[in-house]
FIDREN-381154 format. One record per residue: residue in one letter; z, y, x of N, C-alpha, C in turn. Coordinates in pm, whole numbers. Atoms other than C-alpha are relative to their C-alpha. Last residue first. Layout:
BEGIN
   residu       nZ       nY       nX      caZ      caY      caX       cZ       cY       cX
        A        Z        Y        X        Z        Y        X        Z        Y        X
...
//
This chain:
BEGIN
   residu       nZ       nY       nX      caZ      caY      caX       cZ       cY       cX
        S      -39     -111      -89     1969   -21153    -1826       61      -52      129
        N     -144      -15      -17     1781   -21432    -1998       31      113       97
        L      -31      -91     -110     1425   -21434    -2132      149       24        4
        R     -109      -94       25     1361   -21741    -2344       21       84      124
        Y      -56      -68     -117     1051   -21954    -2373      114       93      -42
        G       56     -126      -44      905   -22209    -2613       69       55      122
        R      -49     -112       82     1035   -22494    -2828      -60      134       41
        G       22       25      142      881   -22823    -2713       42      114      -90
        R      112       88       32     1029   -22785    -2368       -5      -32     -149
        L      -69       99       82     1260   -22487    -2336     -107      -91      -58
        T       85       83       85     1120   -22283    -2048       86     -101      -75
        E      -38      142       15     1346   -22009    -1910      -98      -71      -92
        I       83       55      108     1220   -21673    -1786       22     -151       -5
        T      -39      -57      130     1511   -21521    -1591      -85      -50     -116
        H       73       84       94     1501   -21729    -1274       38       45     -141
        V      -67       21      128     1606   -21516     -977      -89      -86      -91
        G      -88      116       -6     1522   -21503     -606       77      -25     -128
        F     -138      -47        4     1383   -21150     -622      102     -115        0
        P      -28      -88     -115     1026   -21228     -515      146       45        8
        E        2       65     -131     1029   -21533     -749       28       96      117
        D     -110       90      -34     1139   -21359    -1067        0      -43      146
        I     -130      -60       35      934   -21054    -1172      119      -87       41
        K      -14     -143      -27      598   -21118    -1004      141       53      -26
        R       31      -27     -140      561   -21495     -965       18      148       36
        R     -106       53      -86      744   -21548    -1293      -25       34      147
        L     -118      -87        9      502   -21319    -1472      110      -46       93
        Y       30     -125      -69      194   -21508    -1351      123       91        4
        G       -1       29     -144      353   -21837    -1458      -28      125       82
        V     -142        9      -33      426   -21694    -1804       14      -29      149
        Y      -52     -137      -16       61   -21592    -1807      150        3       25
        V       62      -64     -116      -63   -21946    -1741       61      138       24
        E      -64       55     -120      185   -22103    -1984      -54       68      125
        V     -137      -52       -3       62   -21869    -2259       70      -49      126
        I        6     -135      -56     -303   -21946    -2179      139       62        9
        N      -66       -2     -131     -213   -22312    -2240       -9      138       66
        L     -140      -39       19     -300   -22253    -2606       74        7      133
        D      -92      105      -40     -669   -22264    -2502      144       49      -14
        G       11       59     -133     -880   -22013    -2691      102     -110       24
        E       50      137       13     -909   -21946    -3063      -16      -68      136
        F       31       56     -132     -707   -21623    -3095      -38     -148      -13
        A      132       64        5     -732   -21502    -3456      -38      -63      134
        A       -6      116       89     -358   -21428    -3487     -132      -76       -3
        D       11      -37      140     -369   -21200    -3184      -10     -127      -83
        W      144       13       14     -289   -21197    -2811      -33       45     -142
        V       52      -50     -127       61   -21066    -2743     -152      -13        5
        H      -42     -136      -29      205   -21087    -3095      -60       58      128
        D       18      -92      113       36   -21390    -3251       27      145       39
        L      143      -14       26       -4   -21582    -2923      -25      103     -110
        L       58      -79     -109      358   -21515    -2831     -149       22      -21
        D      -50     -137       13      485   -21638    -3167      -64       91      104
        T       72      -57      114      267   -21947    -3144       39      145      -22
        K      135      -34      -45      401   -22021    -2797      -78       67     -112
        S       98      109       -6      753   -22008    -2939     -134       49       55
        V      127      -49       55     1017   -21749    -2854     -105     -108       18
        V      106       94      -37     1377   -21868    -2804     -127       45      -72
        D       55       86      105     1596   -21561    -2834     -100      -99       58
        G     -104       90       48     1811   -21413    -2555      -46      -94     -109
        A      -85       57     -106     1576   -21119    -2503      113      -83      -60
        R      -62      119       60     1343   -21071    -2802       96      -67       98
        R      -44      -41      134     1240   -20716    -2709       70     -115      -72
        M     -118      -84      -16     1234   -20833    -2348       53       49     -135
        L     -114       84      -39     1001   -21123    -2432      127       83       14
        Y      -41       78      118      769   -20887    -2619      120      -89       33
        E      -62      -88       99      763   -20638    -2332       48      -78     -122
        L     -137      -30      -42      702   -20915    -2078       70       89     -102
        L      -79      122       11      399   -21042    -2267      145       26       36
        A      -22       25      142      256   -20693    -2314       87     -124      -22
        F      -93     -101       49      302   -20614    -1943       34      -26     -147
        E     -132       36      -54      138   -20941    -1838      106       97      -52
        K      -45      117       77     -154   -20860    -2070      137      -47       49
        A      -31      -40      137     -197   -20508    -1929       55     -117      -81
        T      121      -25       79     -174   -20632    -1570       42       36     -142
        L       44      105       91      158   -20594    -1392     -134       38      -61
        R      129      -27       62      277   -20394    -1089      -44     -121      -83
        I       80      123        9      648   -20419    -1013     -129       34      -73
        D      110        1       95      854   -20120     -898      -80     -129        9
        T      128       24      -67     1178   -20194     -712     -111       -9     -104
        G       54     -122      -58     1490   -20031     -861     -133      -16       71
        A      -94      -50      -99     1673   -20360     -917      -56      122       73
        R     -116       90       -9     1366   -20487    -1101       86       49      115
        A      -75        3     -127     1106   -20235    -1214      112     -102       -9
        V      -90      115       -2      831   -20209    -1474       70       -1      135
        R      -71       36     -124      656   -19880    -1548       89     -122      -23
        G       58      122      -55      395   -19849    -1825       69      -48      126
        S       59      -27     -132      492   -19485    -1884      -69     -123       59
        S       77     -125        1      556   -19507    -2260      -70       26      133
        P      129       10       70      655   -19875    -2273      -85      125        8
        D       18     -124       75      923   -19836    -2000     -135       -5      -70
        L      139      -19       41     1036   -20177    -1874       -7      124      -88
        E       27     -113       88     1355   -20240    -1677     -149        8      -31
        L      142      -14       29     1493   -20559    -1518      -21      111     -102
        D       50     -105      -90     1842   -20540    -1365     -150       22      -16
        G      -56       17     -134     1997   -20727    -1659      -45      115       89
        V      -62      133        6     1761   -20680    -1951       49      -31      140
        V      -76       44     -117     1666   -20314    -2003       61     -137      -29
        L      -62      131       21     1398   -20178    -2236       69      -43      129
        V       19       83     -119     1331   -19804    -2205       76     -131      -22
        S      139      -23      -39     1283   -19614    -2534      -33      -76      127
        P       22      -75     -123     1606   -19767    -2663     -148       16       32
        R      143       13      -26     1618   -19875    -3026      -35       80      125
        P       45      -34     -135     1983   -19933    -3122     -150      -24       15
        P      -13      111      -95     2023   -19947    -3502      -48       42      139
        A       34      -38     -138     2069   -19613    -3681       20     -117       95
        G     -108       -2      -99     2073   -19656    -4056      -54       31      138
        R       23      105      -99     1779   -19760    -4274      112       -6      103
        R      -25      131       63     1910   -19554    -4567      -14     -113      101
        I     -145       17        7     1929   -19248    -4341       36     -133      -66
        L      -52       32     -133     1562   -19286    -4253      150      -25       -4
        A       48      133      -40     1454   -19306    -4618       57      -40      136
        R      -74      102       77     1673   -19013    -4721      -41     -140       43
        L     -138        5      -50     1532   -18800    -4439       80     -107      -74
        R        5       72     -127     1177   -18891    -4538      139       -9       62
        A       23      142       27     1243   -18792    -4898       -1      -81      128
        A     -121       58       58     1399   -18460    -4798      -15     -149      -24
        L     -101        7     -107     1106   -18378    -4569      128      -64      -52
        V       39      112      -87      861   -18467    -4848      101      -15      114
        A      -25      123       76     1042   -18241    -5097      -32     -123       86
        L     -144       28       -6     1055   -17960    -4840       33     -129      -72
        S      -68      -11      129      677   -17983    -4812      148      -33       19
        F      -44      125       62      523   -17922    -4471       69       31     -133
        P     -101      -22      105      328   -17659    -4281       33     -131      -70
        K       -8     -125       75      386   -17784    -4017     -143       42      -41
        T       65     -119      -53      358   -18147    -3910       18      120      -93
        L       45      -81      112      603   -18430    -3978      -57      130       55
        Y       71     -116      -54      669   -18714    -3733      -58       76     -117
        D       99      -53       92      907   -19006    -3789      -56      129       59
        D       13       90      116     1146   -19234    -3602     -107       46      -97
        A       -1      -67      130     1126   -19073    -3257      -19     -104     -111
        G     -108       42       88     1218   -19293    -2959       10       74     -132
        L     -128      -49      -51     1023   -19166    -2659      116      -32      -93
        D      -35       76     -120      723   -19384    -2746      135       43       56
        F      -46      133       40      722   -19236    -3097       40      -84      120
        A     -127      -10       75      709   -18879    -2969       53     -138      -36
        D     -108      -35      -94      445   -18947    -2703      135        0      -72
        V      -25      119      -83      221   -19126    -2956      116       27       95
        Q      -76       94       81      258   -18833    -3197       34     -126       79
        D     -133      -59       22      151   -18581    -2936       88      -97      -77
        L      -78       25     -121     -134   -18813    -2832      140       60      -12
        D      -40      141       -8     -267   -18822    -3189       89      -25      121
        G       92       89      -70     -270   -18443    -3213       53     -143        7
        D       35      116       82      -66   -18269    -3483      -99      -94       67
        K       88       82      -85      129   -18007    -3288      -32     -129      -75
        A      138      -38       31      270   -17768    -3553     -100      -82       82
        T       76      -80      -96      601   -17948    -3529     -137       38      -53
        L       56      -98       93      886   -18136    -3695      -75      103       82
        M       61     -110      -74      982   -18453    -3505      -71       91     -100
        I      132      -39       48     1209   -18663    -3724      -49      115       86
        V       56     -129      -40     1500   -18832    -3545     -139       17      -62
        P      141      -15       33     1725   -19113    -3672      -50      142       29
        V       19      -73      125     2059   -19120    -3482     -151       11      -30
        W      113       59       73     2048   -19380    -3203      -22       66     -136
        V      -26      -49      136     2263   -19200    -2945     -123      -38      -82
        E      -21      113       91     2240   -19406    -2629       53       47     -136
        A     -144        1       27     2279   -19097    -2405       39     -113      -96
        K      -64       37     -127     1930   -19171    -2274      150       -8      -15
        R        8      146      -15     1815   -19170    -2637       62      -46      131
        I      -77       64      107     1940   -18816    -2694        0     -151       18
        G     -141      -11      -32     1813   -18697    -2356       89      -66     -105
        K      -25       90     -113     1462   -18827    -2423      149        0       36
        L        2      136       54     1466   -18657    -2763       31     -101      110
        V     -122       15       81     1568   -18327    -2603       10     -142      -53
        D     -111       16      -93     1299   -18369    -2338      134      -14      -73
        Y       13      130      -64     1034   -18432    -2604      119      -24       95
        G      -51      106       86     1161   -18138    -2808       -9     -138       59
        N       86       31      114     1111   -17890    -2527       54     -120      -77
        L       49      138      -12     1405   -17771    -2322      -94      -25     -116
        G      -98       72      -82     1516   -17410    -2266      -42     -141       33
        P      -41      -62     -126     1323   -17256    -2555      102      -85       75
        L     -133      -60        3     1172   -17494    -2810       29       71      131
        M        6     -123      -79      821   -17614    -2894      132       75      -13
        I       44       32     -136      877   -17972    -3014        2      123       90
        D      127      -66      -34     1088   -17914    -3325      -37      -37      143
        L       15      -57     -134     1358   -18171    -3403     -139       60       20
        V      137      -51       17     1500   -18280    -3738      -26       88      122
        V       35     -120      -75     1808   -18493    -3661     -146       35      -31
        A      139      -11      -43     1970   -18748    -3892      -19      130       77
        D       72      108       67     2309   -18874    -4015     -148        0       39
        Y      100      -39      100     2489   -18658    -3762      -63     -124      -61
        P       54      109       82     2809   -18706    -3561      -96       53     -107
        Q      -44       -9      138     2855   -18435    -3294      -62     -114      -82
        E     -144      -22        7     2843   -18461    -2914       55        2     -143
        T      -72      102      -76     2499   -18610    -2847      152       13      -11
        A       40      135       42     2303   -18427    -3116       80     -108       70
        A      -48       29      135     2493   -18100    -3065      -29     -144      -40
        W     -146        8        1     2445   -18096    -2687       52      -40     -138
        L      -38      122      -70     2076   -18180    -2713      151      -17       -1
        G       28      115       86     2022   -17913    -2978       42     -131       64
        E      -99       -2      108     2193   -17644    -2772      -18     -120      -92
        P     -131       42      -52     1990   -17742    -2466      108       -3     -108
        G       -3      140      -39     1665   -17726    -2666      134      -45       52
        T       59       26     -131     1737   -17392    -2831        6     -150       29
        R      120      -81      -20     1801   -17271    -3187      -65      -17      137
        A       -3      -34     -143     2049   -17529    -3315     -132       68       31
        V      119      -46      -71     2098   -17537    -3693       33       26      147
        D      -43      -81     -114     2346   -17739    -3900     -125       35       80
        I       88      -22     -115     2215   -17855    -4238       68       89      103
        S      -68     -108      -70     2437   -18013    -4505      -71       19      133
        F        2       -4     -146     2207   -18217    -4726       80      120       50
        G     -117       65      -57     2292   -18298    -5089        3       -3      152
        D       23      145       -5     1954   -18230    -5248      114      -74       68
        P      -16       59      133     2066   -17878    -5350      -22     -151       -5
        G     -138       -3       47     2115   -17792    -4980       19      -63     -137
        L      -56      135        2     1766   -17905    -4880      144       -5      -48
        G       77       95       80     1579   -17587    -4974       62     -137      -10
        R       -6      -31      143     1838   -17334    -4861      -67     -108      -84
        Q     -140        3       45     1889   -17492    -4518       11       23     -150
        V      -40      140        8     1517   -17561    -4477      144      -12      -48
        L       71       60      113     1428   -17201    -4562       42     -146      -18
        E      -70      -43      122     1697   -17071    -4325      -65      -59     -124
        A     -129       68        3     1552   -17279    -4040       77       37     -127
        L       25      139       41     1201   -17157    -4122      132      -76      -11
        S       36       -1      141     1315   -16792    -4113      -26     -142      -52
        R     -116      -27       85     1501   -16840    -3783      -35       -8     -149
        D       52      -93      100     1213   -17008    -3599      110       23     -105
        D      -23     -137      -45     1397   -17166    -3303      -55      105      -96
        E      116      -83       34     1436   -17507    -3467       29      144       40
        V       19      -70     -127     1672   -17797    -3395     -131       77      -11
        L      135      -54      -11     1788   -17904    -3742       -9       80      130
        L       18     -104     -102     2096   -18128    -3737     -147       40        1
        V      124        1      -76     2159   -18317    -4062        1      114      101
        R       -3     -107     -100     2483   -18408    -4239     -121      -14       92
        M       78       47     -114     2441   -18611    -4557      -14      114       99
//
């Protein structure tokens, strides 16, 4: 299993190389952000272990560059930064796991094996359907380069529809994922918010991407 470790601490990098070698991992080391970004996007790896505090480019920017290049290799952020917002930023940018220093080599090896077993399905940090874009981390929505302002509920509804683009999504599905399973209000709330969305993302642009399938639900088309 070939793993890229992007870490500027030489002693830690050598420790990881020695410690994971007996578990069947071949560890390549990059010591700067730009070097790590180049290696992750130009070489085939089963996983990447990425520090946040790096010279040249920080780990967030490296991760952003990896996903922008449509490289879906599993990424574990390895860092001394353990704040909730740090972890939120990492996951929103496309990280698969987050491990804080100091850490156990056995735990790192187990997490790498788990991620490698799952494979590397596409999971872009910015959702794109046709000329419609939605960035969950920044809250930005745009169509053909024009920004669109949505309420929090409209944003959540559009995000779910975009994640299921091409699928028929029932009202019940939308209520469960955009509202919650305990919602006891009028089921027509879904129709109301779909109408709000259409007036913001479709009508001003002369398109019709949210399709109603009577008795079945809705589908977002490109």
